[in-house]
PDB file of N, CA, C and O in Angstrom:
ATOM      1  N   UNK A   1       0.829  -1.175   0.000  1.00  0.00           N
ATOM      2  CA  UNK A   1       0.000   0.000   0.000  1.00  0.00           C
ATOM      3  C   UNK A   1       0.884   1.252   0.000  1.00  0.00           C
ATOM      4  O   UNK A   1       1.979   1.256   0.562  1.00  0.00           O
ATOM      5  N   UNK A   2       0.398   2.282  -0.624  1.00  0.00           N
ATOM      6  CA  UNK A   2       1.162   3.516  -0.791  1.00  0.00           C
ATOM      7  C   UNK A   2       0.821   4.530   0.301  1.00  0.00           C
ATOM      8  O   UNK A   2      -0.275   4.530   0.861  1.00  0.00           O
ATOM      9  N   UNK A   3       1.788   5.384   0.580  1.00  0.00           N
ATOM     10  CA  UNK A   3       1.588   6.471   1.542  1.00  0.00           C
ATOM     11  C   UNK A   3       0.823   7.612   0.879  1.00  0.00           C
ATOM     12  O   UNK A   3       1.010   7.861  -0.312  1.00  0.00           O
ATOM     13  N   UNK A   4      -0.028   8.306   1.618  1.00  0.00           N
ATOM     14  CA  UNK A   4      -0.659   9.504   1.058  1.00  0.00           C
ATOM     15  C   UNK A   4       0.368  10.616   0.872  1.00  0.00           C
ATOM     16  O   UNK A   4       1.415  10.622   1.520  1.00  0.00           O
ATOM     17  N   UNK A   5       0.063  11.539  -0.002  1.00  0.00           N
ATOM     18  CA  UNK A   5       1.027  12.585  -0.358  1.00  0.00           C
ATOM     19  C   UNK A   5       1.419  13.459   0.834  1.00  0.00           C
ATOM     20  O   UNK A   5       2.562  13.912   0.901  1.00  0.00           O
ATOM     21  N   UNK A   6       0.507  13.711   1.777  1.00  0.00           N
ATOM     22  CA  UNK A   6       0.826  14.573   2.914  1.00  0.00           C
ATOM     23  C   UNK A   6       1.682  13.873   3.965  1.00  0.00           C
ATOM     24  O   UNK A   6       2.138  14.517   4.910  1.00  0.00           O
ATOM     25  N   UNK A   7       1.905  12.586   3.822  1.00  0.00           N
ATOM     26  CA  UNK A   7       2.771  11.837   4.741  1.00  0.00           C
ATOM     27  C   UNK A   7       4.154  11.601   4.135  1.00  0.00           C
ATOM     28  O   UNK A   7       5.120  11.379   4.865  1.00  0.00           O
ATOM     29  N   UNK A   8       4.252  11.648   2.832  1.00  0.00           N
ATOM     30  CA  UNK A   8       5.518  11.346   2.149  1.00  0.00           C
ATOM     31  C   UNK A   8       6.655  12.283   2.543  1.00  0.00           C
ATOM     32  O   UNK A   8       7.821  11.893   2.490  1.00  0.00           O
ATOM     33  N   UNK A   9       6.331  13.511   2.936  1.00  0.00           N
ATOM     34  CA  UNK A   9       7.382  14.475   3.254  1.00  0.00           C
ATOM     35  C   UNK A   9       8.220  14.084   4.463  1.00  0.00           C
ATOM     36  O   UNK A   9       9.298  14.643   4.664  1.00  0.00           O
ATOM     37  N   UNK A  10       7.757  13.148   5.263  1.00  0.00           N
ATOM     38  CA  UNK A  10       8.501  12.709   6.450  1.00  0.00           C
ATOM     39  C   UNK A  10       9.512  11.607   6.127  1.00  0.00           C
ATOM     40  O   UNK A  10      10.208  11.124   7.020  1.00  0.00           O
ATOM     41  N   UNK A  11       9.592  11.216   4.882  1.00  0.00           N
ATOM     42  CA  UNK A  11      10.505  10.156   4.456  1.00  0.00           C
ATOM     43  C   UNK A  11      11.434  10.707   3.378  1.00  0.00           C
ATOM     44  O   UNK A  11      11.450  10.229   2.244  1.00  0.00           O
ATOM     45  N   UNK A  12      12.204  11.721   3.759  1.00  0.00           N
ATOM     46  CA  UNK A  12      13.027  12.452   2.807  1.00  0.00           C
ATOM     47  C   UNK A  12      14.241  11.683   2.342  1.00  0.00           C
ATOM     48  O   UNK A  12      14.784  11.996   1.283  1.00  0.00           O
ATOM     49  N   UNK A  13      14.689  10.690   3.089  1.00  0.00           N
ATOM     50  CA  UNK A  13      15.930  10.010   2.719  1.00  0.00           C
ATOM     51  C   UNK A  13      15.703   8.787   1.837  1.00  0.00           C
ATOM     52  O   UNK A  13      16.662   8.149   1.404  1.00  0.00           O
ATOM     53  N   UNK A  14      14.457   8.461   1.571  1.00  0.00           N
ATOM     54  CA  UNK A  14      14.155   7.294   0.737  1.00  0.00           C
ATOM     55  C   UNK A  14      13.139   7.691  -0.332  1.00  0.00           C
ATOM     56  O   UNK A  14      12.607   8.801  -0.319  1.00  0.00           O
ATOM     57  N   UNK A  15      12.879   6.768  -1.253  1.00  0.00           N
ATOM     58  CA  UNK A  15      11.833   6.978  -2.247  1.00  0.00           C
ATOM     59  C   UNK A  15      10.507   6.595  -1.598  1.00  0.00           C
ATOM     60  O   UNK A  15      10.185   5.413  -1.479  1.00  0.00           O
ATOM     61  N   UNK A  16       9.753   7.584  -1.187  1.00  0.00           N
ATOM     62  CA  UNK A  16       8.498   7.338  -0.459  1.00  0.00           C
ATOM     63  C   UNK A  16       7.439   6.687  -1.343  1.00  0.00           C
ATOM     64  O   UNK A  16       6.528   6.030  -0.839  1.00  0.00           O
ATOM     65  N   UNK A  17       7.554   6.865  -2.652  1.00  0.00           N
ATOM     66  CA  UNK A  17       6.581   6.230  -3.553  1.00  0.00           C
ATOM     67  C   UNK A  17       6.719   4.713  -3.542  1.00  0.00           C
ATOM     68  O   UNK A  17       5.743   4.000  -3.771  1.00  0.00           O
ATOM     69  N   UNK A  18       7.909   4.221  -3.280  1.00  0.00           N
ATOM     70  CA  UNK A  18       8.139   2.784  -3.260  1.00  0.00           C
ATOM     71  C   UNK A  18       8.009   2.147  -1.887  1.00  0.00           C
ATOM     72  O   UNK A  18       8.205   0.940  -1.745  1.00  0.00           O
ATOM     73  N   UNK A  19       7.682   2.938  -0.876  1.00  0.00           N
ATOM     74  CA  UNK A  19       7.596   2.432   0.497  1.00  0.00           C
ATOM     75  C   UNK A  19       6.223   1.820   0.754  1.00  0.00           C
ATOM     76  O   UNK A  19       5.199   2.487   0.604  1.00  0.00           O
ATOM     77  N   UNK A  20       6.211   0.568   1.137  1.00  0.00           N
ATOM     78  CA  UNK A  20       4.970  -0.120   1.514  1.00  0.00           C
ATOM     79  C   UNK A  20       4.798   0.030   3.024  1.00  0.00           C
ATOM     80  O   UNK A  20       5.538  -0.582   3.795  1.00  0.00           O
ATOM     81  N   UNK A  21       3.838   0.831   3.447  1.00  0.00           N
ATOM     82  CA  UNK A  21       3.708   1.130   4.870  1.00  0.00           C
ATOM     83  C   UNK A  21       3.189  -0.053   5.676  1.00  0.00           C
ATOM     84  O   UNK A  21       3.366  -0.075   6.893  1.00  0.00           O
ATOM     85  N   UNK A  22       2.563  -1.022   5.055  1.00  0.00           N
ATOM     86  CA  UNK A  22       2.138  -2.218   5.786  1.00  0.00           C
ATOM     87  C   UNK A  22       3.333  -3.110   6.097  1.00  0.00           C
ATOM     88  O   UNK A  22       3.422  -3.671   7.190  1.00  0.00           O
ATOM     89  N   UNK A  23       4.237  -3.243   5.159  1.00  0.00           N
ATOM     90  CA  UNK A  23       5.412  -4.094   5.352  1.00  0.00           C
ATOM     91  C   UNK A  23       6.435  -3.433   6.283  1.00  0.00           C
ATOM     92  O   UNK A  23       7.119  -4.130   7.033  1.00  0.00           O
ATOM     93  N   UNK A  24       6.549  -2.118   6.245  1.00  0.00           N
ATOM     94  CA  UNK A  24       7.511  -1.372   7.058  1.00  0.00           C
ATOM     95  C   UNK A  24       6.789  -0.564   8.130  1.00  0.00           C
ATOM     96  O   UNK A  24       7.083   0.614   8.331  1.00  0.00           O
ATOM     97  N   UNK A  25       5.865  -1.188   8.800  1.00  0.00           N
ATOM     98  CA  UNK A  25       4.960  -0.481   9.711  1.00  0.00           C
ATOM     99  C   UNK A  25       5.682   0.169  10.894  1.00  0.00           C
ATOM    100  O   UNK A  25       5.338   1.290  11.268  1.00  0.00           O
ATOM    101  N   UNK A  26       6.657  -0.491  11.484  1.00  0.00           N
ATOM    102  CA  UNK A  26       7.359   0.096  12.630  1.00  0.00           C
ATOM    103  C   UNK A  26       8.167   1.322  12.223  1.00  0.00           C
ATOM    104  O   UNK A  26       8.194   2.320  12.943  1.00  0.00           O
ATOM    105  N   UNK A  27       8.818   1.246  11.083  1.00  0.00           N
ATOM    106  CA  UNK A  27       9.591   2.388  10.585  1.00  0.00           C
ATOM    107  C   UNK A  27       8.681   3.576  10.299  1.00  0.00           C
ATOM    108  O   UNK A  27       8.980   4.701  10.699  1.00  0.00           O
ATOM    109  N   UNK A  28       7.573   3.331   9.608  1.00  0.00           N
ATOM    110  CA  UNK A  28       6.643   4.397   9.261  1.00  0.00           C
ATOM    111  C   UNK A  28       6.044   5.004  10.528  1.00  0.00           C
ATOM    112  O   UNK A  28       5.951   6.225  10.648  1.00  0.00           O
ATOM    113  N   UNK A  29       5.641   4.158  11.466  1.00  0.00           N
ATOM    114  CA  UNK A  29       5.042   4.653  12.709  1.00  0.00           C
ATOM    115  C   UNK A  29       6.038   5.491  13.500  1.00  0.00           C
ATOM    116  O   UNK A  29       5.681   6.559  13.998  1.00  0.00           O
ATOM    117  N   UNK A  30       7.277   5.031  13.626  1.00  0.00           N
ATOM    118  CA  UNK A  30       8.253   5.787  14.409  1.00  0.00           C
ATOM    119  C   UNK A  30       8.570   7.125  13.761  1.00  0.00           C
ATOM    120  O   UNK A  30       8.762   8.115  14.465  1.00  0.00           O
ATOM    121  N   UNK A  31       8.628   7.176  12.445  1.00  0.00           N
ATOM    122  CA  UNK A  31       8.916   8.423  11.753  1.00  0.00           C
ATOM    123  C   UNK A  31       7.775   9.429  11.938  1.00  0.00           C
ATOM    124  O   UNK A  31       8.025  10.618  12.138  1.00  0.00           O
ATOM    125  N   UNK A  32       6.540   8.964  11.875  1.00  0.00           N
ATOM    126  CA  UNK A  32       5.404   9.868  12.055  1.00  0.00           C
ATOM    127  C   UNK A  32       5.267  10.277  13.517  1.00  0.00           C
ATOM    128  O   UNK A  32       4.928  11.424  13.805  1.00  0.00           O
ATOM    129  N   UNK A  33       5.525   9.363  14.437  1.00  0.00           N
ATOM    130  CA  UNK A  33       5.478   9.722  15.854  1.00  0.00           C
ATOM    131  C   UNK A  33       6.509  10.801  16.185  1.00  0.00           C
ATOM    132  O   UNK A  33       6.263  11.663  17.028  1.00  0.00           O
ATOM    133  N   UNK A  34       7.641  10.751  15.531  1.00  0.00           N
ATOM    134  CA  UNK A  34       8.706  11.712  15.812  1.00  0.00           C
ATOM    135  C   UNK A  34       8.529  13.034  15.076  1.00  0.00           C
ATOM    136  O   UNK A  34       8.714  14.095  15.673  1.00  0.00           O
ATOM    137  N   UNK A  35       8.174  12.996  13.792  1.00  0.00           N
ATOM    138  CA  UNK A  35       8.181  14.203  12.972  1.00  0.00           C
ATOM    139  C   UNK A  35       6.802  14.648  12.476  1.00  0.00           C
ATOM    140  O   UNK A  35       6.665  15.763  11.972  1.00  0.00           O
ATOM    141  N   UNK A  36       5.795  13.813  12.607  1.00  0.00           N
ATOM    142  CA  UNK A  36       4.511  14.086  11.977  1.00  0.00           C
ATOM    143  C   UNK A  36       3.732  15.247  12.577  1.00  0.00           C
ATOM    144  O   UNK A  36       3.903  15.600  13.744  1.00  0.00           O
ATOM    145  N   UNK A  37       2.867  15.834  11.743  1.00  0.00           N
ATOM    146  CA  UNK A  37       1.963  16.881  12.208  1.00  0.00           C
ATOM    147  C   UNK A  37       0.619  16.245  12.575  1.00  0.00           C
ATOM    148  O   UNK A  37       0.505  15.020  12.628  1.00  0.00           O
ATOM    149  N   UNK A  38      -0.380  17.061  12.824  1.00  0.00           N
ATOM    150  CA  UNK A  38      -1.684  16.554  13.260  1.00  0.00           C
ATOM    151  C   UNK A  38      -2.317  15.666  12.190  1.00  0.00           C
ATOM    152  O   UNK A  38      -2.862  14.605  12.493  1.00  0.00           O
ATOM    153  N   UNK A  39      -2.240  16.109  10.950  1.00  0.00           N
ATOM    154  CA  UNK A  39      -2.831  15.342   9.864  1.00  0.00           C
ATOM    155  C   UNK A  39      -2.168  13.972   9.718  1.00  0.00           C
ATOM    156  O   UNK A  39      -2.854  12.967   9.530  1.00  0.00           O
ATOM    157  N   UNK A  40      -0.851  13.931   9.805  1.00  0.00           N
ATOM    158  CA  UNK A  40      -0.122  12.666   9.718  1.00  0.00           C
ATOM    159  C   UNK A  40      -0.417  11.789  10.931  1.00  0.00           C
ATOM    160  O   UNK A  40      -0.532  10.570  10.800  1.00  0.00           O
ATOM    161  N   UNK A  41      -0.541  12.401  12.114  1.00  0.00           N
ATOM    162  CA  UNK A  41      -0.889  11.641  13.316  1.00  0.00           C
ATOM    163  C   UNK A  41      -2.263  11.006  13.212  1.00  0.00           C
ATOM    164  O   UNK A  41      -2.455   9.863  13.625  1.00  0.00           O
ATOM    165  N   UNK A  42      -3.221  11.742  12.663  1.00  0.00           N
ATOM    166  CA  UNK A  42      -4.568  11.178  12.449  1.00  0.00           C
ATOM    167  C   UNK A  42      -4.526  10.003  11.487  1.00  0.00           C
ATOM    168  O   UNK A  42      -5.184   8.985  11.701  1.00  0.00           O
ATOM    169  N   UNK A  43      -3.738  10.156  10.417  1.00  0.00           N
ATOM    170  CA  UNK A  43      -3.600   9.065   9.455  1.00  0.00           C
ATOM    171  C   UNK A  43      -2.988   7.840  10.130  1.00  0.00           C
ATOM    172  O   UNK A  43      -3.425   6.713   9.898  1.00  0.00           O
ATOM    173  N   UNK A  44      -1.980   8.064  10.962  1.00  0.00           N
ATOM    174  CA  UNK A  44      -1.329   6.965  11.679  1.00  0.00           C
ATOM    175  C   UNK A  44      -2.327   6.240  12.581  1.00  0.00           C
ATOM    176  O   UNK A  44      -2.402   5.011  12.568  1.00  0.00           O
ATOM    177  N   UNK A  45      -3.082   6.994  13.352  1.00  0.00           N
ATOM    178  CA  UNK A  45      -4.049   6.384  14.274  1.00  0.00           C
ATOM    179  C   UNK A  45      -5.172   5.662  13.535  1.00  0.00           C
ATOM    180  O   UNK A  45      -5.728   4.690  14.046  1.00  0.00           O
ATOM    181  N   UNK A  46      -5.502   6.126  12.351  1.00  0.00           N
ATOM    182  CA  UNK A  46      -6.570   5.499  11.564  1.00  0.00           C
ATOM    183  C   UNK A  46      -6.110   4.209  10.884  1.00  0.00           C
ATOM    184  O   UNK A  46      -6.887   3.264  10.752  1.00  0.00           O
ATOM    185  N   UNK A  47      -4.849   4.172  10.455  1.00  0.00           N
ATOM    186  CA  UNK A  47      -4.366   3.063   9.631  1.00  0.00           C
ATOM    187  C   UNK A  47      -3.506   2.031  10.356  1.00  0.00           C
ATOM    188  O   UNK A  47      -3.206   0.979   9.791  1.00  0.00           O
ATOM    189  N   UNK A  48      -3.106   2.309  11.588  1.00  0.00           N
ATOM    190  CA  UNK A  48      -2.247   1.385  12.322  1.00  0.00           C
ATOM    191  C   UNK A  48      -2.939   0.940  13.604  1.00  0.00           C
ATOM    192  O   UNK A  48      -3.707   1.688  14.208  1.00  0.00           O
ATOM    193  N   UNK A  49      -2.656  -0.270  13.996  1.00  0.00           N
ATOM    194  CA  UNK A  49      -3.188  -0.823  15.234  1.00  0.00           C
ATOM    195  C   UNK A  49      -2.583  -0.076  16.424  1.00  0.00           C
ATOM    196  O   UNK A  49      -1.380   0.187  16.447  1.00  0.00           O
ATOM    197  N   UNK A  50      -3.400   0.259  17.393  1.00  0.00           N
ATOM    198  CA  UNK A  50      -2.901   1.025  18.545  1.00  0.00           C
ATOM    199  C   UNK A  50      -1.850   0.244  19.334  1.00  0.00           C
ATOM    200  O   UNK A  50      -0.948   0.848  19.915  1.00  0.00           O
ATOM    201  N   UNK A  51      -1.948  -1.067  19.364  1.00  0.00           N
ATOM    202  CA  UNK A  51      -0.942  -1.857  20.078  1.00  0.00           C
ATOM    203  C   UNK A  51       0.416  -1.774  19.385  1.00  0.00           C
ATOM    204  O   UNK A  51       1.448  -1.729  20.054  1.00  0.00           O
ATOM    205  N   UNK A  52       0.423  -1.753  18.066  1.00  0.00           N
ATOM    206  CA  UNK A  52       1.678  -1.593  17.325  1.00  0.00           C
ATOM    207  C   UNK A  52       2.285  -0.231  17.627  1.00  0.00           C
ATOM    208  O   UNK A  52       3.495  -0.129  17.825  1.00  0.00           O
ATOM    209  N   UNK A  53       1.472   0.810  17.666  1.00  0.00           N
ATOM    210  CA  UNK A  53       1.974   2.153  17.963  1.00  0.00           C
ATOM    211  C   UNK A  53       2.552   2.204  19.376  1.00  0.00           C
ATOM    212  O   UNK A  53       3.609   2.798  19.589  1.00  0.00           O
ATOM    213  N   UNK A  54       1.875   1.592  20.334  1.00  0.00           N
ATOM    214  CA  UNK A  54       2.382   1.556  21.711  1.00  0.00           C
ATOM    215  C   UNK A  54       3.706   0.805  21.781  1.00  0.00           C
ATOM    216  O   UNK A  54       4.627   1.229  22.479  1.00  0.00           O
ATOM    217  N   UNK A  55       3.801  -0.303  21.062  1.00  0.00           N
ATOM    218  CA  UNK A  55       5.054  -1.065  21.037  1.00  0.00           C
ATOM    219  C   UNK A  55       6.200  -0.231  20.447  1.00  0.00           C
ATOM    220  O   UNK A  55       7.330  -0.288  20.932  1.00  0.00           O
ATOM    221  N   UNK A  56       5.901   0.529  19.413  1.00  0.00           N
ATOM    222  CA  UNK A  56       6.918   1.395  18.810  1.00  0.00           C
ATOM    223  C   UNK A  56       7.362   2.449  19.816  1.00  0.00           C
ATOM    224  O   UNK A  56       8.555   2.726  19.935  1.00  0.00           O
ATOM    225  N   UNK A  57       6.425   3.034  20.533  1.00  0.00           N
ATOM    226  CA  UNK A  57       6.767   4.041  21.547  1.00  0.00           C
ATOM    227  C   UNK A  57       7.649   3.432  22.626  1.00  0.00           C
ATOM    228  O   UNK A  57       8.595   4.070  23.086  1.00  0.00           O
ATOM    229  N   UNK A  58       7.353   2.222  23.029  1.00  0.00           N
ATOM    230  CA  UNK A  58       8.085   1.585  24.126  1.00  0.00           C
ATOM    231  C   UNK A  58       9.435   1.016  23.702  1.00  0.00           C
ATOM    232  O   UNK A  58      10.345   0.943  24.527  1.00  0.00           O
ATOM    233  N   UNK A  59       9.595   0.606  22.433  1.00  0.00           N
ATOM    234  CA  UNK A  59      10.794  -0.115  22.036  1.00  0.00           C
ATOM    235  C   UNK A  59      11.767   0.642  21.151  1.00  0.00           C
ATOM    236  O   UNK A  59      12.975   0.427  21.253  1.00  0.00           O
ATOM    237  N   UNK A  60      11.283   1.516  20.290  1.00  0.00           N
ATOM    238  CA  UNK A  60      12.172   2.147  19.313  1.00  0.00           C
ATOM    239  C   UNK A  60      13.024   3.232  19.952  1.00  0.00           C
ATOM    240  O   UNK A  60      12.544   4.017  20.770  1.00  0.00           O
ATOM    241  N   UNK A  61      14.284   3.265  19.572  1.00  0.00           N
ATOM    242  CA  UNK A  61      15.208   4.241  20.146  1.00  0.00           C
ATOM    243  C   UNK A  61      15.331   5.502  19.298  1.00  0.00           C
ATOM    244  O   UNK A  61      16.027   6.440  19.688  1.00  0.00           O
ATOM    245  N   UNK A  62      14.671   5.538  18.152  1.00  0.00           N
ATOM    246  CA  UNK A  62      14.769   6.711  17.287  1.00  0.00           C
ATOM    247  C   UNK A  62      13.667   7.733  17.545  1.00  0.00           C
ATOM    248  O   UNK A  62      13.432   8.615  16.719  1.00  0.00           O
ATOM    249  N   UNK A  63      12.998   7.620  18.673  1.00  0.00           N
ATOM    250  CA  UNK A  63      11.981   8.590  19.081  1.00  0.00           C
ATOM    251  C   UNK A  63      12.554   9.409  20.237  1.00  0.00           C
ATOM    252  O   UNK A  63      13.026   8.850  21.228  1.00  0.00           O
ATOM    253  N   UNK A  64      12.510  10.712  20.106  1.00  0.00           N
ATOM    254  CA  UNK A  64      13.087  11.597  21.118  1.00  0.00           C
ATOM    255  C   UNK A  64      12.285  11.537  22.420  1.00  0.00           C
ATOM    256  O   UNK A  64      11.147  11.066  22.445  1.00  0.00           O
ATOM    257  N   UNK A  65      12.892  12.015  23.485  1.00  0.00           N
ATOM    258  CA  UNK A  65      12.225  12.043  24.782  1.00  0.00           C
ATOM    259  C   UNK A  65      10.962  12.898  24.728  1.00  0.00           C
ATOM    260  O   UNK A  65       9.932  12.530  25.294  1.00  0.00           O
ATOM    261  N   UNK A  66      11.045  14.023  24.055  1.00  0.00           N
ATOM    262  CA  UNK A  66       9.892  14.919  23.932  1.00  0.00           C
ATOM    263  C   UNK A  66       8.712  14.215  23.248  1.00  0.00           C
ATOM    264  O   UNK A  66       7.585  14.284  23.739  1.00  0.00           O
ATOM    265  N   UNK A  67       8.959  13.552  22.142  1.00  0.00           N
ATOM    266  CA  UNK A  67       7.901  12.833  21.433  1.00  0.00           C
ATOM    267  C   UNK A  67       7.408  11.641  22.245  1.00  0.00           C
ATOM    268  O   UNK A  67       6.211  11.358  22.290  1.00  0.00           O
ATOM    269  N   UNK A  68       8.346  10.945  22.886  1.00  0.00           N
ATOM    270  CA  UNK A  68       7.965   9.777  23.691  1.00  0.00           C
ATOM    271  C   UNK A  68       7.060  10.195  24.851  1.00  0.00           C
ATOM    272  O   UNK A  68       6.099   9.489  25.156  1.00  0.00           O
ATOM    273  N   UNK A  69       7.341  11.319  25.499  1.00  0.00           N
ATOM    274  CA  UNK A  69       6.494  11.796  26.592  1.00  0.00           C
ATOM    275  C   UNK A  69       5.105  12.147  26.064  1.00  0.00           C
ATOM    276  O   UNK A  69       4.099  11.763  26.660  1.00  0.00           O
ATOM    277  N   UNK A  70       5.047  12.877  24.948  1.00  0.00           N
ATOM    278  CA  UNK A  70       3.753  13.249  24.379  1.00  0.00           C
ATOM    279  C   UNK A  70       2.902  12.024  24.076  1.00  0.00           C
ATOM    280  O   UNK A  70       1.752  11.941  24.505  1.00  0.00           O
ATOM    281  N   UNK A  71       3.465  11.079  23.340  1.00  0.00           N
ATOM    282  CA  UNK A  71       2.687   9.912  22.936  1.00  0.00           C
ATOM    283  C   UNK A  71       2.392   8.985  24.098  1.00  0.00           C
ATOM    284  O   UNK A  71       1.353   8.325  24.101  1.00  0.00           O
ATOM    285  N   UNK A  72       3.271   8.914  25.086  1.00  0.00           N
ATOM    286  CA  UNK A  72       2.967   8.085  26.257  1.00  0.00           C
ATOM    287  C   UNK A  72       1.813   8.688  27.052  1.00  0.00           C
ATOM    288  O   UNK A  72       1.019   7.951  27.637  1.00  0.00           O
ATOM    289  N   UNK A  73       1.706  10.021  27.083  1.00  0.00           N
ATOM    290  CA  UNK A  73       0.549  10.657  27.713  1.00  0.00           C
ATOM    291  C   UNK A  73      -0.714  10.434  26.882  1.00  0.00           C
ATOM    292  O   UNK A  73      -1.789  10.205  27.436  1.00  0.00           O
ATOM    293  N   UNK A  74      -0.588  10.500  25.572  1.00  0.00           N
ATOM    294  CA  UNK A  74      -1.731  10.287  24.690  1.00  0.00           C
ATOM    295  C   UNK A  74      -2.308   8.883  24.868  1.00  0.00           C
ATOM    296  O   UNK A  74      -3.526   8.712  24.917  1.00  0.00           O
ATOM    297  N   UNK A  75      -1.431   7.879  24.964  1.00  0.00           N
ATOM    298  CA  UNK A  75      -1.870   6.493  25.102  1.00  0.00           C
ATOM    299  C   UNK A  75      -1.951   6.036  26.560  1.00  0.00           C
ATOM    300  O   UNK A  75      -2.238   4.869  26.828  1.00  0.00           O
ATOM    301  N   UNK A  76      -1.704   6.936  27.489  1.00  0.00           N
ATOM    302  CA  UNK A  76      -1.769   6.624  28.916  1.00  0.00           C
ATOM    303  C   UNK A  76      -0.832   5.467  29.283  1.00  0.00           C
ATOM    304  O   UNK A  76      -1.224   4.539  29.990  1.00  0.00           O
ATOM    305  N   UNK A  77       0.399   5.536  28.795  1.00  0.00           N
ATOM    306  CA  UNK A  77       1.402   4.520  29.100  1.00  0.00           C
ATOM    307  C   UNK A  77       2.081   4.868  30.420  1.00  0.00           C
ATOM    308  O   UNK A  77       2.143   6.040  30.794  1.00  0.00           O
ATOM    309  N   UNK A  78       2.588   3.870  31.125  1.00  0.00           N
ATOM    310  CA  UNK A  78       3.242   4.151  32.418  1.00  0.00           C
ATOM    311  C   UNK A  78       4.528   4.950  32.246  1.00  0.00           C
ATOM    312  O   UNK A  78       5.215   4.838  31.230  1.00  0.00           O
ATOM    313  N   UNK A  79       4.838   5.754  33.249  1.00  0.00           N
ATOM    314  CA  UNK A  79       6.042   6.588  33.198  1.00  0.00           C
ATOM    315  C   UNK A  79       7.316   5.753  33.195  1.00  0.00           C
ATOM    316  O   UNK A  79       8.357   6.226  32.738  1.00  0.00           O
ATOM    317  N   UNK A  80       7.257   4.548  33.682  1.00  0.00           N
ATOM    318  CA  UNK A  80       8.436   3.686  33.740  1.00  0.00           C
ATOM    319  C   UNK A  80       8.983   3.386  32.347  1.00  0.00           C
ATOM    320  O   UNK A  80      10.161   3.060  32.200  1.00  0.00           O
ATOM    321  N   UNK A  81       8.138   3.494  31.329  1.00  0.00           N
ATOM    322  CA  UNK A  81       8.606   3.197  29.972  1.00  0.00           C
ATOM    323  C   UNK A  81       9.627   4.229  29.497  1.00  0.00           C
ATOM    324  O   UNK A  81      10.391   3.954  28.572  1.00  0.00           O
ATOM    325  N   UNK A  82       9.650   5.395  30.106  1.00  0.00           N
ATOM    326  CA  UNK A  82      10.582   6.440  29.700  1.00  0.00           C
ATOM    327  C   UNK A  82      11.964   6.250  30.310  1.00  0.00           C
ATOM    328  O   UNK A  82      12.960   6.693  29.739  1.00  0.00           O
ATOM    329  N   UNK A  83      12.031   5.605  31.445  1.00  0.00           N
ATOM    330  CA  UNK A  83      13.287   5.509  32.187  1.00  0.00           C
ATOM    331  C   UNK A  83      14.335   4.658  31.494  1.00  0.00           C
ATOM    332  O   UNK A  83      15.520   4.986  31.550  1.00  0.00           O
ATOM    333  N   UNK A  84      13.934   3.578  30.843  1.00  0.00           N
ATOM    334  CA  UNK A  84      14.938   2.658  30.332  1.00  0.00           C
ATOM    335  C   UNK A  84      15.774   3.242  29.195  1.00  0.00           C
ATOM    336  O   UNK A  84      16.895   2.786  28.968  1.00  0.00           O
ATOM    337  N   UNK A  85      15.257   4.237  28.476  1.00  0.00           N
ATOM    338  CA  UNK A  85      16.023   4.832  27.391  1.00  0.00           C
ATOM    339  C   UNK A  85      16.778   6.080  27.816  1.00  0.00           C
ATOM    340  O   UNK A  85      17.799   6.418  27.217  1.00  0.00           O
ATOM    341  N   UNK A  86      16.295   6.762  28.831  1.00  0.00           N
ATOM    342  CA  UNK A  86      16.840   8.072  29.139  1.00  0.00           C
ATOM    343  C   UNK A  86      17.378   8.185  30.553  1.00  0.00           C
ATOM    344  O   UNK A  86      17.326   9.259  31.152  1.00  0.00           O
ATOM    345  N   UNK A  87      17.894   7.094  31.091  1.00  0.00           N
ATOM    346  CA  UNK A  87      18.523   7.169  32.400  1.00  0.00           C
ATOM    347  C   UNK A  87      19.872   7.857  32.258  1.00  0.00           C
ATOM    348  O   UNK A  87      20.527   7.766  31.219  1.00  0.00           O
ATOM    349  N   UNK A  88      20.271   8.541  33.312  1.00  0.00           N
ATOM    350  CA  UNK A  88      21.584   9.184  33.284  1.00  0.00           C
ATOM    351  C   UNK A  88      22.682   8.128  33.275  1.00  0.00           C
ATOM    352  O   UNK A  88      22.601   7.111  33.964  1.00  0.00           O
ATOM    353  N   UNK A  89      23.682   8.392  32.497  1.00  0.00           N
ATOM    354  CA  UNK A  89      24.826   7.484  32.455  1.00  0.00           C
ATOM    355  C   UNK A  89      25.769   7.832  33.593  1.00  0.00           C
ATOM    356  O   UNK A  89      25.894   8.992  33.987  1.00  0.00           O
ATOM    357  N   UNK A  90      26.417   6.824  34.103  1.00  0.00           N
ATOM    358  CA  UNK A  90      27.399   7.017  35.154  1.00  0.00           C
ATOM    359  C   UNK A  90      28.632   7.694  34.571  1.00  0.00           C
ATOM    360  O   UNK A  90      29.121   7.294  33.515  1.00  0.00           O
ATOM    361  N   UNK A  91      29.122   8.689  35.234  1.00  0.00           N
ATOM    362  CA  UNK A  91      30.361   9.336  34.812  1.00  0.00           C
ATOM    363  C   UNK A  91      31.531   8.573  35.404  1.00  0.00           C
ATOM    364  O   UNK A  91      31.813   8.650  36.599  1.00  0.00           O
ATOM    365  N   UNK A  92      32.184   7.857  34.556  1.00  0.00           N
ATOM    366  CA  UNK A  92      33.371   7.130  35.024  1.00  0.00           C
ATOM    367  C   UNK A  92      34.607   7.906  34.613  1.00  0.00           C
ATOM    368  O   UNK A  92      34.670   8.446  33.508  1.00  0.00           O
ATOM    369  N   UNK A  93      35.575   7.964  35.486  1.00  0.00           N
ATOM    370  CA  UNK A  93      36.798   8.710  35.151  1.00  0.00           C
ATOM    371  C   UNK A  93      37.573   8.002  34.035  1.00  0.00           C
ATOM    372  O   UNK A  93      37.631   6.774  33.964  1.00  0.00           O
ATOM    373  N   UNK A  94      38.150   8.807  33.192  1.00  0.00           N
ATOM    374  CA  UNK A  94      38.969   8.275  32.118  1.00  0.00           C
ATOM    375  C   UNK A  94      40.299   7.827  32.717  1.00  0.00           C
ATOM    376  O   UNK A  94      40.989   8.633  33.341  1.00  0.00           O
ATOM    377  N   UNK A  95      40.674   6.559  32.541  1.00  0.00           N
ATOM    378  CA  UNK A  95      41.861   6.053  33.225  1.00  0.00           C
ATOM    379  C   UNK A  95      43.186   6.525  32.630  1.00  0.00           C
ATOM    380  O   UNK A  95      44.230   6.217  33.206  1.00  0.00           O
ATOM    381  N   UNK A  96      43.208   7.238  31.539  1.00  0.00           N
ATOM    382  CA  UNK A  96      44.470   7.608  30.905  1.00  0.00           C
ATOM    383  C   UNK A  96      44.690   9.085  30.914  1.00  0.00           C
ATOM    384  O   UNK A  96      45.711   9.560  30.416  1.00  0.00           O
TER     385      UNK A  96
END
């Protein structure tokens, strides 16, 4: 299946005309969750299973903290899902 024209702009590094959004559902969902506008978000919610979108929010590392917080509030996901990607790293001294 083909992407609508108003969603293609979020896939600037590939040929969006050749992208099958059903086969590459996680990639398409993560890109729209991160960069999409309201119209693209509505299209995502209409065409993708909500469980797949939640899984993308919880598992994909290419979604920023800002977007992850927004979508986790939208889907009422637990706050613990944010901690595993954005915990502070320990500052270890450089031994040399």
